[in-house]
C-alpha angles and dihedrals in degrees: 000000000000123000119256119262108229121208115235091015133282120256148078132302125277128193124193130176094179093264107045129036127200118190124187108189093188097044120110124222123202114198119200125191110200117190119247106205146153110232129182140157118244127216090272089056092248119139115247116194136179118196110217099179140283135294108220120215124184127205109193105188136169097040098169135200099193114123131051096270100040093085089070091062090047089052090048091050091050089049091051094048092045091050092056091073098072101014124139085227088067096236098316127133137171115253124193102191098185102029110187109187090198093065128084090216131032132186106259133166138196103237149170122228113252102176141057122267103235118161107200127201110246092216138359087265129073092269103123147285138260133193139171130208135197126210138182122213111239095215127056115240124219099204140035110235118245096203114141136185139184114264093222087199124140136206104041113174112225098200094261132080092284135074135197115249096197095265130084092275133082122220116224130222111021088194 
């Protein structure tokens, strides 16, 4: 069985202000393309619309600080966000919401931060933190990328008593 081809790439989230980089391999990035259009009603009461492009918004969720090296990425992210205040780039950074290290090219956007930075404790014990951030692309885009990548993910459950182990064989009896 072949691996799924995932539109916009399959990977974690990467943040780059030109000086510091923060990469969260387990983070998930949701990319939304919202139409920018001029819409009016003509004299016959028909809707006339002209699509100008798309406003891209990014929701980078599940940015975890769990294992012994994750805190470095959290520190890098805090440095990037702190640097936006007085930056020559006027608060902009490059966000790669679905960073696939196996690709030569990834979907990335120059964005502004549109949410609070709020690392939350996962539990009332010292077990880790999680945060999510939202961004808006500063430039409109005129096309939705068609870039795809392999998921390279194993152990999909197919709804029966078997699961896929990432090879061309299925393993019976999950039990």
